[in-house]
N, C-alpha and C positions, 0 to 999 in steps of 0.2 A: 504494500500500500504506500502511495506517495504522500509526502507532506504537502499540505495546502500552501499556495503562494501567500506570502505576507501581504496585507493590505497596504495601500499607499501610506496610511497613517502609521502603521507599524514600522514601515521603512523610515519614515521621518523621525520616529522616536529613537531609532537606532543610530541616527547620524550624530557625529561629533558637533559641538556647538559652532565651530567655524563653518562647517558645511551647511548646517541648518540656517545660519545667517545668510549664506549665499542663496538658499532656496527662498527665504523670506524676501530678500532683495529682488529676486526675479519675480516673485508674486506681486510685489509692489510695482515693479516696472510694468507688468502686464496690466494691472489695475489702472495705473496712471495713463497708460497708452489708450485704454478704452475710454477714460474720462476726457481725454483731449480730443476725441473724435477723429483720430487718425484713421485712414481707410482700412477697412477689414473686408472680409468676404461678403458681409451683409450689406454694406453701403458703398461699395466700389462702383464708380462710374464706368459705363461701358467704354471700351477703347474705340477710337475712330480709326477705321481701317483706311489705308492709303493716305494718311496725313502727310507723309514725305514723298509721295509718288512723284517721280521726275526730278527730285532734288538730290538724290544720291546716285553714284555710279560705282560699279564694281569693276576694278581693272581686269584686263584680260589675263594677267599673270597672277591672279589672286590665289589659285591653287598650286602654283609652282613652289618647289622647295625653297626654304629660306637660305640665304647665303651662310657660309660656314661661320663667319664672325658673329652673326646674329644668333645662330644655333648655339655656339660656344658660350655666349653670354648667359644662356639659361642654365648652364652647368657649372658656373663659377661660384 
C-alpha cells in the first residue's frame, strides 16, 4: 500500500522559515498583481492580426548558418 501524497498545507508546514518566507512573498506578489489589474487570461484584449503587415522584411539569408565568430561568441 502506498502512502498518500502530502497536502499543499502539509508541505508548507515542512518548509524551513526562509523558504516559507519566499512562498509568502510570491503569494503577495500574485495578490498585488491581481489588484493592479495587470492583464491575465480573463481580461486580455484580443490581438490585432496583421498590425505590422508590410512593415517588416525577412532577409533572404535568414536561414543561413551564422559566421564562425558569431557562433564562437555563444560558447565563450
